[in-house]
N, CA, C and O atoms as a DFTB+ gen file, in Angstrom:
376 C
 N C O
     1  1    -109.903      50.655     149.755
     2  2    -108.252      50.546     149.803
     3  2    -107.812      51.867     151.261
     4  3    -106.858      51.819     152.037
     5  1    -108.982      52.973     151.167
     6  2    -108.686      54.002     151.969
     7  2    -109.558      53.121     153.524
     8  3    -109.212      53.390     154.674
     9  1    -110.358      52.388     153.288
    10  2    -110.684      51.884     154.691
    11  2    -109.827      50.851     155.142
    12  3    -109.607      50.854     156.353
    13  1    -109.388      50.128     154.583
    14  2    -108.425      49.427     155.307
    15  2    -107.226      49.802     155.969
    16  3    -106.616      49.253     156.886
    17  1    -106.927      51.218     155.101
    18  2    -105.557      52.051     155.666
    19  2    -106.294      52.475     157.361
    20  3    -105.783      52.304     158.468
    21  1    -107.350      52.937     157.080
    22  2    -108.380      53.705     158.387
    23  2    -108.048      52.225     159.592
    24  3    -107.394      52.402     160.620
    25  1    -108.493      51.170     159.298
    26  2    -108.717      50.207     159.990
    27  2    -107.446      49.575     160.492
    28  3    -107.499      48.681     161.337
    29  1    -106.240      50.035     159.974
    30  2    -104.962      49.610     160.568
    31  2    -104.527      50.786     161.310
    32  3    -103.733      50.563     162.223
    33  1    -104.920      52.118     161.087
    34  2    -104.564      53.148     162.135
    35  2    -105.026      52.852     163.255
    36  3    -104.228      52.805     164.191
    37  1    -106.344      52.585     163.479
    38  2    -107.502      52.770     164.513
    39  2    -107.428      51.479     165.595
    40  3    -107.870      51.566     166.740
    41  1    -106.698      50.079     164.956
    42  2    -107.116      49.077     165.851
    43  2    -105.609      48.442     166.210
    44  3    -104.536      48.844     165.761
    45  1    -105.808      47.437     167.060
    46  2    -104.637      47.236     167.893
    47  2    -103.855      46.414     167.014
    48  3    -103.909      46.473     165.786
    49  1    -102.877      45.381     167.915
    50  2    -102.116      44.312     167.493
    51  2    -102.835      43.287     166.552
    52  3    -102.232      42.838     165.578
    53  1    -103.829      42.999     166.773
    54  2    -104.862      42.099     166.092
    55  2    -105.675      42.449     164.966
    56  3    -106.390      41.684     164.318
    57  1    -105.430      44.163     164.725
    58  2    -106.257      44.590     163.392
    59  2    -107.834      44.103     163.738
    60  3    -108.589      43.857     162.797
    61  1    -108.236      43.993     164.953
    62  2    -109.438      43.641     164.970
    63  2    -110.346      44.809     165.724
    64  3    -111.339      45.438     165.356
    65  1    -109.754      44.815     166.645
    66  2    -110.338      45.795     167.969
    67  2    -110.007      46.940     168.077
    68  3    -108.803      47.044     168.312
    69  1    -110.722      48.195     167.987
    70  2    -110.348      49.475     167.936
    71  2    -109.723      49.774     169.658
    72  3    -109.929      49.345     170.793
    73  1    -108.978      50.646     169.057
    74  2    -108.298      51.244     170.391
    75  2    -108.709      52.825     170.413
    76  3    -108.519      53.736     169.606
    77  1    -109.317      52.762     171.613
    78  2    -109.578      54.434     172.270
    79  2    -108.785      55.112     171.736
    80  3    -109.057      55.877     170.810
    81  1    -107.102      54.866     172.476
    82  2    -105.990      55.801     172.531
    83  2    -105.705      56.452     171.050
    84  3    -105.557      57.638     170.756
    85  1    -105.682      55.512     170.379
    86  2    -105.532      55.761     168.653
    87  2    -106.411      56.812     168.289
    88  3    -106.037      57.892     167.832
    89  1    -107.651      56.458     168.510
    90  2    -108.568      57.503     168.201
    91  2    -108.860      58.816     168.739
    92  3    -109.507      59.679     168.145
    93  1    -108.269      58.940     170.081
    94  2    -108.509      60.012     170.672
    95  2    -106.887      60.773     170.018
    96  3    -106.915      61.982     169.789
    97  1    -105.969      60.234     169.839
    98  2    -105.092      60.816     169.157
    99  2    -105.326      61.265     167.617
   100  3    -105.174      62.461     167.370
   101  1    -105.583      60.639     166.869
   102  2    -106.246      61.334     165.704
   103  2    -106.963      62.332     165.926
   104  3    -106.770      63.263     165.144
   105  1    -108.126      62.572     167.118
   106  2    -108.991      63.428     167.030
   107  2    -108.404      64.537     167.688
   108  3    -109.044      65.584     167.589
   109  1    -107.329      64.573     168.345
   110  2    -106.089      65.779     169.185
   111  2    -105.217      66.265     167.903
   112  3    -104.647      67.354     167.837
   113  1    -105.216      65.480     167.113
   114  2    -104.111      66.083     165.949
   115  2    -105.232      66.912     165.176
   116  3    -104.989      68.080     164.873
   117  1    -106.390      66.360     164.869
   118  2    -107.228      67.133     163.865
   119  2    -107.497      68.394     164.462
   120  3    -107.197      69.414     163.842
   121  1    -108.039      68.458     165.617
   122  2    -108.076      69.597     166.635
   123  2    -106.965      70.592     166.495
   124  3    -107.233      71.728     166.102
   125  1    -105.718      70.240     166.794
   126  2    -104.794      71.213     166.720
   127  2    -104.474      71.581     165.641
   128  3    -103.807      72.616     165.649
   129  1    -104.812      70.869     164.069
   130  2    -104.605      71.532     163.015
   131  2    -105.857      72.470     162.970
   132  3    -105.537      73.627     162.697
   133  1    -106.805      72.336     163.109
   134  2    -108.175      73.307     163.364
   135  2    -107.771      74.464     164.285
   136  3    -108.422      75.496     164.123
   137  1    -106.888      74.478     165.151
   138  2    -106.570      75.365     166.028
   139  2    -105.830      76.137     165.324
   140  3    -106.234      77.269     165.054
   141  1    -104.754      75.743     164.940
   142  2    -103.600      76.480     164.061
   143  2    -104.356      77.107     162.496
   144  3    -103.766      78.050     161.969
   145  1    -105.317      76.700     161.975
   146  2    -106.224      77.292     160.867
   147  2    -106.846      78.369     161.509
   148  3    -106.847      79.521     161.076
   149  1    -107.390      77.977     162.576
   150  2    -108.417      79.126     163.229
   151  2    -107.327      80.507     163.721
   152  3    -107.635      81.686     163.542
   153  1    -106.345      80.156     164.204
   154  2    -105.554      81.120     164.837
   155  2    -104.846      81.976     163.543
   156  3    -104.654      83.191     163.493
   157  1    -104.550      81.038     162.604
   158  2    -104.282      81.800     161.355
   159  2    -105.032      82.696     160.567
   160  3    -104.607      83.593     159.840
   161  1    -106.039      82.400     160.760
   162  2    -107.403      83.401     159.835
   163  2    -107.930      84.494     161.117
   164  3    -108.330      85.588     160.718
   165  1    -107.943      84.307     162.269
   166  2    -108.185      85.368     163.077
   167  2    -107.165      86.398     163.473
   168  3    -107.202      87.627     163.408
   169  1    -106.206      85.530     163.920
   170  2    -104.857      86.457     164.185
   171  2    -104.061      86.907     163.393
   172  3    -103.243      87.738     163.789
   173  1    -104.077      86.470     162.001
   174  2    -103.181      86.448     160.870
   175  2    -101.794      86.265     161.027
   176  3    -100.994      86.871     160.314
   177  1    -101.346      85.239     162.170
   178  2    -100.175      84.836     162.596
   179  2     -99.976      83.663     162.524
   180  3    -100.932      82.907     162.701
   181  1     -98.759      83.166     162.259
   182  2     -98.486      81.577     162.102
   183  2     -97.285      81.674     162.753
   184  3     -96.470      82.531     162.412
   185  1     -97.043      80.807     163.762
   186  2     -95.699      80.426     164.333
   187  2     -95.216      78.982     163.924
   188  3     -95.581      77.980     164.540
   189  1     -94.616      78.958     163.156
   190  2     -94.411      77.381     162.996
   191  2     -93.945      76.468     163.635
   192  3     -94.439      75.343     163.554
   193  1     -92.671      76.791     164.577
   194  2     -92.247      76.009     165.706
   195  2     -93.132      75.667     166.882
   196  3     -93.143      74.583     167.467
   197  1     -93.942      76.823     167.181
   198  2     -95.006      76.406     168.188
   199  2     -96.102      75.275     167.672
   200  3     -96.573      74.400     168.398
   201  1     -96.367      75.442     166.476
   202  2     -97.163      74.575     165.996
   203  2     -96.798      73.239     165.763
   204  3     -97.548      72.290     165.993
   205  1     -95.577      73.139     165.279
   206  2     -94.808      71.884     165.034
   207  2     -94.368      71.128     166.339
   208  3     -94.375      69.897     166.383
   209  1     -93.927      72.029     167.560
   210  2     -93.976      71.550     169.150
   211  2     -95.181      70.515     169.238
   212  3     -95.182      69.290     169.351
   213  1     -96.322      71.555     169.135
   214  2     -97.703      71.230     169.481
   215  2     -98.061      69.766     169.241
   216  3     -98.386      68.913     170.067
   217  1     -97.896      69.654     167.628
   218  2     -98.056      68.624     167.137
   219  2     -96.863      67.204     167.320
   220  3     -97.091      65.995     167.371
   221  1     -95.871      67.791     167.369
   222  2     -94.681      66.657     167.716
   223  2     -95.286      66.344     169.234
   224  3     -95.809      65.235     169.345
   225  1     -95.276      67.159     170.371
   226  2     -95.781      66.511     171.398
   227  2     -97.220      65.697     171.505
   228  3     -97.353      64.683     172.190
   229  1     -98.039      66.165     170.897
   230  2     -99.403      65.328     170.667
   231  2     -99.106      63.746     169.828
   232  3     -99.765      62.748     170.120
   233  1     -98.306      63.740     169.048
   234  2     -97.990      62.361     168.070
   235  2     -97.118      61.747     169.258
   236  3     -97.725      60.741     169.628
   237  1     -96.009      61.906     169.983
   238  2     -95.034      61.512     170.647
   239  2     -96.137      60.999     171.865
   240  3     -96.117      59.792     172.108
   241  1     -96.974      61.747     172.544
   242  2     -97.878      61.255     173.444
   243  2     -98.632      59.984     173.226
   244  3     -98.682      58.979     173.934
   245  1     -99.361      60.329     171.779
   246  2    -100.211      59.024     171.450
   247  2     -99.421      57.819     171.008
   248  3     -99.938      56.704     171.080
   249  1     -98.299      57.970     170.593
   250  2     -97.712      56.905     170.488
   251  2     -96.697      56.213     171.614
   252  3     -96.568      54.990     171.562
   253  1     -95.932      57.010     172.688
   254  2     -95.978      56.503     173.941
   255  2     -96.849      55.820     174.398
   256  3     -96.505      54.804     175.002
   257  1     -98.457      56.184     174.248
   258  2     -99.497      55.692     175.262
   259  2     -99.751      54.351     174.698
   260  3     -99.798      53.326     175.377
   261  1     -99.915      54.415     173.390
   262  2    -100.181      52.993     172.480
   263  2     -99.010      52.121     172.745
   264  3     -99.262      50.935     172.957
   265  1     -97.730      52.521     172.771
   266  2     -96.293      51.396     173.006
   267  2     -96.699      51.030     174.386
   268  3     -97.150      49.884     174.392
   269  1     -96.703      51.602     175.589
   270  2     -97.007      51.221     176.804
   271  2     -98.018      50.490     176.864
   272  3     -97.816      49.417     177.433
   273  1     -99.114      50.679     176.460
   274  2    -100.449      49.925     176.610
   275  2    -100.216      48.321     175.895
   276  3    -100.427      47.214     176.389
   277  1     -99.757      48.662     174.695
   278  2     -99.112      47.269     174.076
   279  2     -97.967      46.518     174.444
   280  3     -97.673      45.487     173.838
   281  1     -97.271      46.975     175.433
   282  2     -96.278      46.529     176.146
   283  2     -95.022      46.197     174.936
   284  3     -94.495      45.097     174.773
   285  1     -94.742      47.346     174.226
   286  2     -93.801      47.124     173.342
   287  2     -92.610      47.860     173.489
   288  3     -91.640      47.772     172.735
   289  1     -92.745      48.901     174.898
   290  2     -91.555      49.486     175.559
   291  2     -90.694      48.788     176.519
   292  3     -90.115      49.432     177.393
   293  1     -90.558      47.406     176.411
   294  2     -89.746      46.491     177.131
   295  2     -88.475      46.653     176.866
   296  3     -88.223      47.400     175.920
   297  1     -87.686      46.219     177.370
   298  2     -85.902      45.853     177.025
   299  2     -85.986      45.154     176.062
   300  3     -86.670      44.131     176.081
   301  1     -85.187      45.621     174.812
   302  2     -84.657      44.988     174.013
   303  2     -83.898      43.604     174.193
   304  3     -82.961      43.318     174.939
   305  1     -84.565      42.873     173.318
   306  2     -84.022      41.043     173.139
   307  2     -82.470      41.580     173.042
   308  3     -82.093      42.536     172.365
   309  1     -81.690      40.769     173.849
   310  2     -80.408      40.533     173.207
   311  2     -80.261      39.988     171.766
   312  3     -81.023      39.126     171.328
   313  1     -79.289      40.506     171.075
   314  2     -78.942      40.284     169.927
   315  2     -78.379      38.862     169.888
   316  3     -77.809      38.346     170.849
   317  1     -78.589      38.231     168.642
   318  2     -78.130      36.812     168.167
   319  2     -76.364      37.026     167.895
   320  3     -75.718      38.034     168.181
   321  1     -76.032      36.212     167.489
   322  2     -74.141      35.968     167.340
   323  2     -74.353      36.893     166.129
   324  3     -75.312      37.008     165.365
   325  1     -73.192      37.503     166.186
   326  2     -72.522      38.650     165.405
   327  2     -71.737      37.898     164.914
   328  3     -71.082      37.062     165.536
   329  1     -71.695      38.158     163.412
   330  2     -70.703      37.715     162.398
   331  2     -69.559      38.617     162.346
   332  3     -69.692      39.841     162.349
   333  1     -68.000      37.788     162.281
   334  2     -66.920      38.968     162.801
   335  2     -66.247      38.692     161.531
   336  3     -65.833      37.545     161.363
   337  1     -66.038      39.737     160.428
   338  2     -65.091      39.422     159.293
   339  2     -63.758      39.436     159.768
   340  3     -63.591      40.403     160.511
   341  1     -62.555      38.610     159.605
   342  2     -61.523      38.827     159.713
   343  2     -60.643      39.000     158.891
   344  3     -59.768      39.810     159.198
   345  1     -60.558      38.333     157.612
   346  2     -60.147      38.871     156.552
   347  2     -61.285      38.456     155.306
   348  3     -62.357      37.904     155.550
   349  1     -60.877      38.792     154.104
   350  2     -61.663      38.439     152.845
   351  2     -62.151      37.059     152.441
   352  3     -63.062      36.706     151.692
   353  1     -61.094      36.256     153.306
   354  2     -61.416      34.586     153.073
   355  2     -62.305      33.677     154.240
   356  3     -62.996      32.662     154.150
   357  1     -61.910      34.606     155.413
   358  2     -62.574      33.661     156.442
   359  2     -63.797      34.582     157.248
   360  3     -63.647      35.800     157.338
   361  1     -64.797      34.027     157.722
   362  2     -65.850      34.650     158.299
   363  2     -66.173      33.859     159.646
   364  3     -66.630      32.720     159.746
   365  1     -65.832      34.716     160.616
   366  2     -66.285      33.623     162.211
   367  2     -67.622      34.305     162.870
   368  3     -68.089      35.441     162.790
   369  1     -68.043      33.087     163.575
   370  2     -69.446      33.452     164.126
   371  2     -69.112      33.472     165.355
   372  3     -68.403      32.564     165.789
   373  1     -69.617      34.676     166.317
   374  2     -68.868      34.370     167.517
   375  2     -70.203      34.594     168.521
   376  3     -70.093      34.442     169.738
């Protein structure tokens, strides 16, 4: 079970090929957490806004990099016909 979750986290769209950007993003997040813990132990100071900002930047960068590589940041497809309800008795599709 846990192995399947890790496989889905680190493979691409086909769930077969390992993606380096996903592995590096996970490594960066782990190193950031280690850095936060080290800073807390050594300096006895924890700045939650800076820690959260750093982690958010790492996650955003990794996610954006994966999305750009996969091509999922293209223009959204136009929506299909929308249903318009004019009254409780009739529904029209435009």
